[in-house]
C-alpha positions, -999 to +999 in steps of 0.1 A: +081+175+397+071+138+393+048+136+423+027+159+445+044+178+473+049+159+505+027+168+535+056+188+551+062+206+518+026+213+514+024+229+548+053+251+539+036+261+507+002+267+524+019+289+551+035+312+525+028+349+528-004+354+509+009+386+492+046+381+487+048+343+486+076+344+511+083+310+526+094+297+560+107+262+566+138+241+572+167+244+549+160+210+535+124+217+529+131+250+511+159+234+490+136+206+480+109+231+468+136+250+448+147+217+432+111+210+421+106+244+407+081+255+433+103+281+450+133+303+443+160+318+466+163+355+465+197+365+452+201+393+477+205+391+515+189+378+535+183+353+507+147+345+516+128+319+496+096+327+476+070+308+457+075+305+419+044+308+396+041+270+399+043+272+437+015+298+437-006+275+416-001+246+440-010+269+469-043+278+453-053+242+448-071+222+476-045+199+492-065+168+482-065+179+445-029+192+442-010+178+413+027+178+404+036+212+389+065+233+378+071+260+352+086+241+323+114+251+301+104+275+273+086+258+244+101+265+210+075+246+190+040+234+192+032+202+211+021+209+246-016+217+251-011+231+286-012+216+320-028+182+314+003+166+328+003+188+358+030+211+343+019+247+337+030+258+302+021+291+287+006+283+252+030+294+225+005+288+197+001+257+174-010+233+202-036+208+192-060+219+219-065+252+236-091+250+264-101+285+273-124+276+302-124+290+338-098+265+350-073+276+324-081+312+331-073+306+368-040+289+360-029+317+337-039+344+363-020+326+390+011+321+369+010+358+359+006+370+394+034+348+405+056+361+377+049+397+388+059+388+423+091+373+410+098+406+392+091+425+424+115+404+444+143+401+419+143+433+399+163+463+412+140+486+432+112+460+431+101+471+396+072+450+382+069+469+349+098+452+332+108+415+328+131+397+353+160+375+348+139+343+347+120+357+317+152+365+299+162+329+301+127+316+292+119+341+264+093+321+244+073+310+274+075+344+291+062+362+260+035+337+255+024+340+292+022+378+288+000+374+257-023+348+273-025+368+305-037+398+284-066+377+272-053+370+237-058+336+221-031+312+208-034+297+174-047+261+174-032+234+152-004+235+126-022+258+101-001+289+101-029+309+086-052+301+116-062+331+138-043+334+170-007+342+181+023+320+177+055+327+196+087+313+183+124+315+192+148+334+170+186+334+164+188+368+179+197+371+216+168+381+239+143+382+211+113+362+200+091+363+169+053+367+173+031+358+144-006+367+139-022+365+105-045+395+112-029+430+110-051+443+138-045+413+159-007+416+154-010+451+167-029+439+197-001+415+205+024+443+203+003+464+227-001+435+252+037+428+252+045+465+256+022+467+286+039+437+300+073+453+298+085+442+264+095+462+233+081+450+200+086+461+164+069+449+133+089+433+105+084+413+073+101+381+063+123+389+032+111+359+012+074+356+021+065+391+032+048+376+062+045+402+090+056+394+125+067+411+157+103+410+170+099+413+207+125+415+235+123+422+273+127+459+281+157+466+305+146+500+318 
């Protein structure tokens, strides 16, 4: 989204159900929010509209301070430090900066709660203990959000030996690689992902012997 929501859009966002994020508005207003990544249309009848994690973030901000926001496409390499541009991005590890202050904690919490709500509204039976379709198409960012929401720290900078997790894409379908130089910390990553509905197994790179997790969203 290149600009803050309009006043009518903001009213629709502010009037969303505080628990479910369910939206009411004109077809054009709802369609516009979907285009800007702030809402999604439920695939099953009656096809109601609900806030995305980015929409929940906008809703929590005072109207005068609201900034453009959307959930970005999954990051496959370092380079984005977070939401300085107004775009919430889960930190995949390797960013040049990693502010861990209260504002960032609120952003992560809001994004995670929004993602759980998306699971509830789109998974069969309203299950929140396993990833939804959005996560399966945004594997790196979804895994990174699960780790950051669990309180784990991303690695800072290009040094691959630095403490902190790094989430990277892999050639395998529906799988990401998670690196952490500390053996205990790598196990913490595995535990956090499993609690978030992922399955993770530890492997070693054939040439270097570097240990990493191969993680994929659980289906049942």
